ChimeraX commands (.cxc) that place a marker at each C-alpha (Angstrom):
marker #1 position 0.00,0.00,0.00 radius 0.5
marker #1 position 2.96,2.35,0.54 radius 0.5
marker #1 position 3.96,2.59,-3.12 radius 0.5
marker #1 position 0.51,3.65,-4.46 radius 0.5
marker #1 position 0.21,6.19,-1.64 radius 0.5
marker #1 position 3.65,7.58,-2.44 radius 0.5
marker #1 position 2.82,8.00,-6.12 radius 0.5
marker #1 position -0.55,9.53,-5.28 radius 0.5
marker #1 position 1.21,12.10,-3.11 radius 0.5
marker #1 position 3.69,12.81,-5.89 radius 0.5
marker #1 position 0.91,13.21,-8.45 radius 0.5
marker #1 position -1.03,15.61,-6.25 radius 0.5
marker #1 position 2.08,17.63,-5.51 radius 0.5
marker #1 position 3.00,17.76,-9.19 radius 0.5
marker #1 position -0.43,19.21,-9.94 radius 0.5
marker #1 position 0.13,21.77,-7.20 radius 0.5
marker #1 position 3.53,22.58,-8.71 radius 0.5
marker #1 position 1.95,23.26,-12.09 radius 0.5
marker #1 position -0.64,25.52,-10.46 radius 0.5
marker #1 position 2.05,27.41,-8.54 radius 0.5
marker #1 position 4.27,27.81,-11.59 radius 0.5
marker #1 position 1.47,29.12,-13.77 radius 0.5
marker #1 position -0.65,31.30,-11.50 radius 0.5
marker #1 position -3.61,32.73,-13.39 radius 0.5
marker #1 position -3.36,36.31,-14.61 radius 0.5
marker #1 position -6.41,38.18,-13.31 radius 0.5
marker #1 position -5.94,41.06,-15.73 radius 0.5
marker #1 position -8.01,41.02,-18.91 radius 0.5
marker #1 position -6.14,41.99,-22.08 radius 0.5
marker #1 position -2.99,42.89,-20.18 radius 0.5
marker #1 position -0.87,42.63,-23.32 radius 0.5
marker #1 position -3.31,44.80,-25.29 radius 0.5
marker #1 position -3.50,42.16,-28.01 radius 0.5
marker #1 position -7.19,42.98,-28.58 radius 0.5
marker #1 position -8.05,44.59,-30.88 radius 0.5
marker #1 position -5.39,43.41,-33.30 radius 0.5
marker #1 position -4.00,46.44,-35.13 radius 0.5
marker #1 position -1.42,44.62,-37.25 radius 0.5
marker #1 position 1.59,46.81,-37.89 radius 0.5
marker #1 position -0.29,50.06,-37.27 radius 0.5
marker #1 position -2.31,51.64,-34.49 radius 0.5
marker #1 position -5.86,52.73,-33.77 radius 0.5
marker #1 position -7.94,54.86,-31.43 radius 0.5
marker #1 position -10.90,53.03,-29.89 radius 0.5
marker #1 position -13.86,54.09,-27.80 radius 0.5
marker #1 position -13.43,50.89,-25.76 radius 0.5
marker #1 position -11.23,47.80,-25.62 radius 0.5
marker #1 position -11.66,44.57,-23.62 radius 0.5
marker #1 position -10.85,44.95,-19.94 radius 0.5
marker #1 position -9.90,48.61,-19.87 radius 0.5
marker #1 position -11.77,51.87,-19.26 radius 0.5
marker #1 position -10.67,55.42,-20.00 radius 0.5
marker #1 position -11.09,57.68,-16.99 radius 0.5
marker #1 position -10.77,60.90,-18.98 radius 0.5
marker #1 position -13.28,60.29,-21.78 radius 0.5
marker #1 position -10.41,60.12,-24.24 radius 0.5
marker #1 position -10.03,57.28,-26.73 radius 0.5
marker #1 position -7.85,54.24,-26.02 radius 0.5
marker #1 position -4.88,54.05,-28.39 radius 0.5
marker #1 position -3.50,50.58,-29.12 radius 0.5
marker #1 position -0.58,50.17,-31.47 radius 0.5
marker #1 position 2.16,47.91,-32.70 radius 0.5
marker #1 position 5.17,48.56,-30.44 radius 0.5
marker #1 position 7.61,49.36,-33.29 radius 0.5
marker #1 position 5.30,52.25,-34.25 radius 0.5
marker #1 position 6.42,53.88,-30.99 radius 0.5
marker #1 position 10.10,53.08,-31.56 radius 0.5
marker #1 position 9.97,50.12,-29.16 radius 0.5
marker #1 position 10.83,46.45,-29.54 radius 0.5
marker #1 position 8.24,43.68,-29.32 radius 0.5
marker #1 position 7.99,42.89,-25.61 radius 0.5
marker #1 position 5.05,40.49,-25.75 radius 0.5
marker #1 position 4.02,37.88,-28.30 radius 0.5
marker #1 position 1.29,40.21,-29.58 radius 0.5
marker #1 position 3.86,43.01,-30.01 radius 0.5
marker #1 position 1.21,45.58,-29.08 radius 0.5
marker #1 position 0.87,48.16,-26.33 radius 0.5
marker #1 position -1.34,50.93,-25.06 radius 0.5
marker #1 position -0.25,54.54,-25.41 radius 0.5
marker #1 position -1.80,56.08,-22.31 radius 0.5
marker #1 position -1.37,59.56,-23.78 radius 0.5
marker #1 position -3.81,58.98,-26.65 radius 0.5
marker #1 position -4.84,62.58,-27.27 radius 0.5
marker #1 position -4.21,64.02,-23.82 radius 0.5
marker #1 position -2.64,63.03,-20.50 radius 0.5
marker #1 position -4.69,59.86,-20.16 radius 0.5
marker #1 position -5.81,57.58,-17.38 radius 0.5
marker #1 position -7.00,53.98,-17.73 radius 0.5
marker #1 position -8.23,51.45,-15.21 radius 0.5
marker #1 position -9.49,47.91,-14.69 radius 0.5
marker #1 position -11.35,46.48,-11.68 radius 0.5
marker #1 position -10.44,42.95,-10.61 radius 0.5
marker #1 position -12.08,40.47,-8.24 radius 0.5
marker #1 position -9.81,39.36,-5.39 radius 0.5
marker #1 position -9.77,37.66,-2.00 radius 0.5
marker #1 position -9.39,40.16,0.84 radius 0.5
marker #1 position -6.25,39.64,2.86 radius 0.5
marker #1 position -4.42,37.64,0.19 radius 0.5
marker #1 position -1.14,38.71,-1.41 radius 0.5
marker #1 position -0.85,39.38,-5.13 radius 0.5
marker #1 position 2.00,40.17,-7.48 radius 0.5
marker #1 position 1.33,43.09,-9.81 radius 0.5
marker #1 position 3.60,43.41,-12.84 radius 0.5
marker #1 position 3.63,45.81,-15.76 radius 0.5
marker #1 position 6.08,46.98,-18.42 radius 0.5
marker #1 position 6.54,50.70,-19.03 radius 0.5
marker #1 position 7.82,52.14,-22.27 radius 0.5
marker #1 position 9.33,55.53,-23.01 radius 0.5
marker #1 position 9.30,56.98,-26.52 radius 0.5
marker #1 position 12.20,58.73,-28.22 radius 0.5
marker #1 position 10.20,61.94,-28.60 radius 0.5
marker #1 position 7.47,63.82,-26.78 radius 0.5
marker #1 position 9.49,65.22,-23.90 radius 0.5
marker #1 position 9.50,64.09,-20.26 radius 0.5
marker #1 position 6.67,61.82,-19.18 radius 0.5
marker #1 position 5.43,60.28,-15.93 radius 0.5
marker #1 position 2.99,57.44,-15.30 radius 0.5
marker #1 position 1.56,56.84,-11.83 radius 0.5
marker #1 position 0.30,53.37,-10.92 radius 0.5
marker #1 position -2.47,53.08,-8.34 radius 0.5
marker #1 position -4.06,50.00,-6.78 radius 0.5
marker #1 position -7.18,50.52,-4.74 radius 0.5
marker #1 position -6.51,54.26,-4.84 radius 0.5
marker #1 position -3.02,53.91,-3.32 radius 0.5
marker #1 position 0.10,54.83,-5.26 radius 0.5
marker #1 position 2.18,51.66,-5.79 radius 0.5
marker #1 position 4.54,52.73,-8.57 radius 0.5
marker #1 position 5.87,55.62,-10.65 radius 0.5
marker #1 position 7.53,55.38,-14.06 radius 0.5
marker #1 position 9.35,58.17,-15.88 radius 0.5
marker #1 position 10.67,58.71,-19.39 radius 0.5
marker #1 position 13.08,61.40,-20.57 radius 0.5
marker #1 position 11.45,61.52,-23.99 radius 0.5
marker #1 position 14.79,60.73,-25.61 radius 0.5
marker #1 position 15.45,57.03,-25.05 radius 0.5
marker #1 position 12.97,54.44,-26.32 radius 0.5
marker #1 position 13.10,51.45,-23.98 radius 0.5
marker #1 position 11.00,49.09,-21.87 radius 0.5
marker #1 position 11.19,48.99,-18.06 radius 0.5
marker #1 position 9.66,45.97,-16.25 radius 0.5
marker #1 position 8.04,46.60,-12.86 radius 0.5
marker #1 position 6.78,44.26,-10.13 radius 0.5
marker #1 position 5.32,44.84,-6.66 radius 0.5
marker #1 position 3.65,42.62,-4.05 radius 0.5
marker #1 position 0.30,43.86,-2.75 radius 0.5
marker #1 position -2.29,42.81,-0.20 radius 0.5
marker #1 position -5.95,42.97,-1.23 radius 0.5
marker #1 position -8.01,44.99,1.26 radius 0.5
marker #1 position -11.38,44.09,-0.25 radius 0.5
marker #1 position -13.03,41.63,-2.63 radius 0.5
marker #1 position -12.31,43.94,-5.57 radius 0.5
marker #1 position -9.73,46.58,-6.33 radius 0.5
marker #1 position -9.23,49.01,-9.19 radius 0.5
marker #1 position -5.89,49.16,-10.96 radius 0.5
marker #1 position -5.22,52.56,-12.52 radius 0.5
marker #1 position -2.48,53.94,-14.77 radius 0.5
marker #1 position -2.50,57.75,-14.87 radius 0.5
marker #1 position -0.34,60.10,-16.92 radius 0.5
marker #1 position 1.06,63.09,-15.05 radius 0.5
marker #1 position 1.92,66.39,-16.73 radius 0.5
marker #1 position 5.64,66.93,-16.14 radius 0.5
marker #1 position 6.20,69.13,-19.16 radius 0.5
marker #1 position 6.04,66.67,-22.04 radius 0.5
marker #1 position 3.56,66.22,-24.86 radius 0.5
marker #1 position -0.02,65.48,-23.72 radius 0.5
marker #1 position -0.59,63.15,-26.69 radius 0.5
marker #1 position 2.71,61.40,-27.20 radius 0.5
marker #1 position 4.05,58.96,-24.62 radius 0.5
marker #1 position 3.60,56.63,-21.63 radius 0.5
marker #1 position 3.55,53.21,-23.31 radius 0.5
marker #1 position 2.16,50.25,-21.37 radius 0.5
marker #1 position 2.08,46.48,-21.87 radius 0.5
marker #1 position 2.57,43.17,-20.05 radius 0.5
marker #1 position 0.16,43.97,-17.22 radius 0.5
marker #1 position -0.49,41.03,-14.92 radius 0.5
marker #1 position -1.88,40.36,-11.46 radius 0.5
marker #1 position -1.58,36.91,-9.89 radius 0.5
marker #1 position -1.97,35.43,-6.43 radius 0.5
marker #1 position 1.18,34.77,-4.42 radius 0.5
marker #1 position 1.33,31.04,-3.49 radius 0.5
marker #1 position 0.70,30.27,0.17 radius 0.5
marker #1 position 3.53,28.58,2.14 radius 0.5
marker #1 position 1.47,25.35,2.23 radius 0.5
marker #1 position 1.49,25.25,-1.58 radius 0.5
marker #1 position 5.26,25.56,-1.65 radius 0.5
marker #1 position 5.59,22.80,0.95 radius 0.5
marker #1 position 3.40,20.50,-1.11 radius 0.5
marker #1 position 5.43,21.30,-4.20 radius 0.5
marker #1 position 8.69,20.35,-2.43 radius 0.5
marker #1 position 7.19,17.14,-1.06 radius 0.5
marker #1 position 6.02,16.22,-4.54 radius 0.5
marker #1 position 9.43,16.90,-6.07 radius 0.5
marker #1 position 11.12,14.74,-3.42 radius 0.5
marker #1 position 8.63,11.91,-3.84 radius 0.5
marker #1 position 8.92,12.02,-7.62 radius 0.5
marker #1 position 12.71,11.89,-7.39 radius 0.5
marker #1 position 12.62,8.94,-4.99 radius 0.5
marker #1 position 10.24,7.07,-7.28 radius 0.5
marker #1 position 12.47,7.62,-10.30 radius 0.5
marker #1 position 15.52,6.40,-8.40 radius 0.5
marker #1 position 13.67,3.23,-7.37 radius 0.5
marker #1 position 12.59,2.60,-10.97 radius 0.5
marker #1 position 16.15,3.05,-12.25 radius 0.5
marker #1 position 17.44,0.71,-9.53 radius 0.5
marker #1 position 14.89,-1.96,-10.41 radius 0.5
marker #1 position 15.71,-1.67,-14.12 radius 0.5
marker #1 position 19.43,-2.04,-13.40 radius 0.5
marker #1 position 18.83,-5.11,-11.22 radius 0.5
marker #1 position 16.73,-6.70,-13.95 radius 0.5
marker link #1:1,2 radius 0.2
marker link #1:2,3 radius 0.2
marker link #1:3,4 radius 0.2
marker link #1:4,5 radius 0.2
marker link #1:5,6 radius 0.2
marker link #1:6,7 radius 0.2
marker link #1:7,8 radius 0.2
marker link #1:8,9 radius 0.2
marker link #1:9,10 radius 0.2
marker link #1:10,11 radius 0.2
marker link #1:11,12 radius 0.2
marker link #1:12,13 radius 0.2
marker link #1:13,14 radius 0.2
marker link #1:14,15 radius 0.2
marker link #1:15,16 radius 0.2
marker link #1:16,17 radius 0.2
marker link #1:17,18 radius 0.2
marker link #1:18,19 radius 0.2
marker link #1:19,20 radius 0.2
marker link #1:20,21 radius 0.2
marker link #1:21,22 radius 0.2
marker link #1:22,23 radius 0.2
marker link #1:23,24 radius 0.2
marker link #1:24,25 radius 0.2
marker link #1:25,26 radius 0.2
marker link #1:26,27 radius 0.2
marker link #1:27,28 radius 0.2
marker link #1:28,29 radius 0.2
marker link #1:29,30 radius 0.2
marker link #1:30,31 radius 0.2
marker link #1:31,32 radius 0.2
marker link #1:32,33 radius 0.2
marker link #1:33,34 radius 0.2
marker link #1:34,35 radius 0.2
marker link #1:35,36 radius 0.2
marker link #1:36,37 radius 0.2
marker link #1:37,38 radius 0.2
marker link #1:38,39 radius 0.2
marker link #1:39,40 radius 0.2
marker link #1:40,41 radius 0.2
marker link #1:41,42 radius 0.2
marker link #1:42,43 radius 0.2
marker link #1:43,44 radius 0.2
marker link #1:44,45 radius 0.2
marker link #1:45,46 radius 0.2
marker link #1:46,47 radius 0.2
marker link #1:47,48 radius 0.2
marker link #1:48,49 radius 0.2
marker link #1:49,50 radius 0.2
marker link #1:50,51 radius 0.2
marker link #1:51,52 radius 0.2
marker link #1:52,53 radius 0.2
marker link #1:53,54 radius 0.2
marker link #1:54,55 radius 0.2
marker link #1:55,56 radius 0.2
marker link #1:56,57 radius 0.2
marker link #1:57,58 radius 0.2
marker link #1:58,59 radius 0.2
marker link #1:59,60 radius 0.2
marker link #1:60,61 radius 0.2
marker link #1:61,62 radius 0.2
marker link #1:62,63 radius 0.2
marker link #1:63,64 radius 0.2
marker link #1:64,65 radius 0.2
marker link #1:65,66 radius 0.2
marker link #1:66,67 radius 0.2
marker link #1:67,68 radius 0.2
marker link #1:68,69 radius 0.2
marker link #1:69,70 radius 0.2
marker link #1:70,71 radius 0.2
marker link #1:71,72 radius 0.2
marker link #1:72,73 radius 0.2
marker link #1:73,74 radius 0.2
marker link #1:74,75 radius 0.2
marker link #1:75,76 radius 0.2
marker link #1:76,77 radius 0.2
marker link #1:77,78 radius 0.2
marker link #1:78,79 radius 0.2
marker link #1:79,80 radius 0.2
marker link #1:80,81 radius 0.2
marker link #1:81,82 radius 0.2
marker link #1:82,83 radius 0.2
marker link #1:83,84 radius 0.2
marker link #1:84,85 radius 0.2
marker link #1:85,86 radius 0.2
marker link #1:86,87 radius 0.2
marker link #1:87,88 radius 0.2
marker link #1:88,89 radius 0.2
marker link #1:89,90 radius 0.2
marker link #1:90,91 radius 0.2
marker link #1:91,92 radius 0.2
marker link #1:92,93 radius 0.2
marker link #1:93,94 radius 0.2
marker link #1:94,95 radius 0.2
marker link #1:95,96 radius 0.2
marker link #1:96,97 radius 0.2
marker link #1:97,98 radius 0.2
marker link #1:98,99 radius 0.2
marker link #1:99,100 radius 0.2
marker link #1:100,101 radius 0.2
marker link #1:101,102 radius 0.2
marker link #1:102,103 radius 0.2
marker link #1:103,104 radius 0.2
marker link #1:104,105 radius 0.2
marker link #1:105,106 radius 0.2
marker link #1:106,107 radius 0.2
marker link #1:107,108 radius 0.2
marker link #1:108,109 radius 0.2
marker link #1:109,110 radius 0.2
marker link #1:110,111 radius 0.2
marker link #1:111,112 radius 0.2
marker link #1:112,113 radius 0.2
marker link #1:113,114 radius 0.2
marker link #1:114,115 radius 0.2
marker link #1:115,116 radius 0.2
marker link #1:116,117 radius 0.2
marker link #1:117,118 radius 0.2
marker link #1:118,119 radius 0.2
marker link #1:119,120 radius 0.2
marker link #1:120,121 radius 0.2
marker link #1:121,122 radius 0.2
marker link #1:122,123 radius 0.2
marker link #1:123,124 radius 0.2
marker link #1:124,125 radius 0.2
marker link #1:125,126 radius 0.2
marker link #1:126,127 radius 0.2
marker link #1:127,128 radius 0.2
marker link #1:128,129 radius 0.2
marker link #1:129,130 radius 0.2
marker link #1:130,131 radius 0.2
marker link #1:131,132 radius 0.2
marker link #1:132,133 radius 0.2
marker link #1:133,134 radius 0.2
marker link #1:134,135 radius 0.2
marker link #1:135,136 radius 0.2
marker link #1:136,137 radius 0.2
marker link #1:137,138 radius 0.2
marker link #1:138,139 radius 0.2
marker link #1:139,140 radius 0.2
marker link #1:140,141 radius 0.2
marker link #1:141,142 radius 0.2
marker link #1:142,143 radius 0.2
marker link #1:143,144 radius 0.2
marker link #1:144,145 radius 0.2
marker link #1:145,146 radius 0.2
marker link #1:146,147 radius 0.2
marker link #1:147,148 radius 0.2
marker link #1:148,149 radius 0.2
marker link #1:149,150 radius 0.2
marker link #1:150,151 radius 0.2
marker link #1:151,152 radius 0.2
marker link #1:152,153 radius 0.2
marker link #1:153,154 radius 0.2
marker link #1:154,155 radius 0.2
marker link #1:155,156 radius 0.2
marker link #1:156,157 radius 0.2
marker link #1:157,158 radius 0.2
marker link #1:158,159 radius 0.2
marker link #1:159,160 radius 0.2
marker link #1:160,161 radius 0.2
marker link #1:161,162 radius 0.2
marker link #1:162,163 radius 0.2
marker link #1:163,164 radius 0.2
marker link #1:164,165 radius 0.2
marker link #1:165,166 radius 0.2
marker link #1:166,167 radius 0.2
marker link #1:167,168 radius 0.2
marker link #1:168,169 radius 0.2
marker link #1:169,170 radius 0.2
marker link #1:170,171 radius 0.2
marker link #1:171,172 radius 0.2
marker link #1:172,173 radius 0.2
marker link #1:173,174 radius 0.2
marker link #1:174,175 radius 0.2
marker link #1:175,176 radius 0.2
marker link #1:176,177 radius 0.2
marker link #1:177,178 radius 0.2
marker link #1:178,179 radius 0.2
marker link #1:179,180 radius 0.2
marker link #1:180,181 radius 0.2
marker link #1:181,182 radius 0.2
marker link #1:182,183 radius 0.2
marker link #1:183,184 radius 0.2
marker link #1:184,185 radius 0.2
marker link #1:185,186 radius 0.2
marker link #1:186,187 radius 0.2
marker link #1:187,188 radius 0.2
marker link #1:188,189 radius 0.2
marker link #1:189,190 radius 0.2
marker link #1:190,191 radius 0.2
marker link #1:191,192 radius 0.2
marker link #1:192,193 radius 0.2
marker link #1:193,194 radius 0.2
marker link #1:194,195 radius 0.2
marker link #1:195,196 radius 0.2
marker link #1:196,197 radius 0.2
marker link #1:197,198 radius 0.2
marker link #1:198,199 radius 0.2
marker link #1:199,200 radius 0.2
marker link #1:200,201 radius 0.2
marker link #1:201,202 radius 0.2
marker link #1:202,203 radius 0.2
marker link #1:203,204 radius 0.2
marker link #1:204,205 radius 0.2
marker link #1:205,206 radius 0.2
marker link #1:206,207 radius 0.2
marker link #1:207,208 radius 0.2
marker link #1:208,209 radius 0.2
view
């Protein structure tokens, strides 16, 4: 009875390991792959997952259009400064008290002057990105947050620091995923150990045969 139990434990732990390694992204359209704009760009009244807080359109474009490399598979991003200093948001459903990892990738254009993008979660400032308006490059960001309610609003807001109001603050790769609990990590380690022991036994039996 010990061997089946051991392999059952390993199987369960392996499933947990897969779940831990691929935590679900709670953000809808975080790579701005929808709508597909091909090699161009477009201004839209609405796009999946995101809302404009200024009444301005939502500009989605192919990253090379903005002088940037392809950071995601879709090779698209949002220009928060569509026609003015923009602000976009998305509300997500969470579990109060749980930890989450928020990640996003900020892009600066090689024109448009200095830019700043504030990142807010549940109304609290959790990040600030800046661009000098000269260098076009991507900057990855990641912070760990604790949900204070069953839903929170994630907001990206352009700040006027002297640059163009309609040219800058590129955004892509937005993700929000739950941080694994210690128990999940423990189960993952147990599963890895059990799987390793099982493989060693199988190799030993094969060699003996």
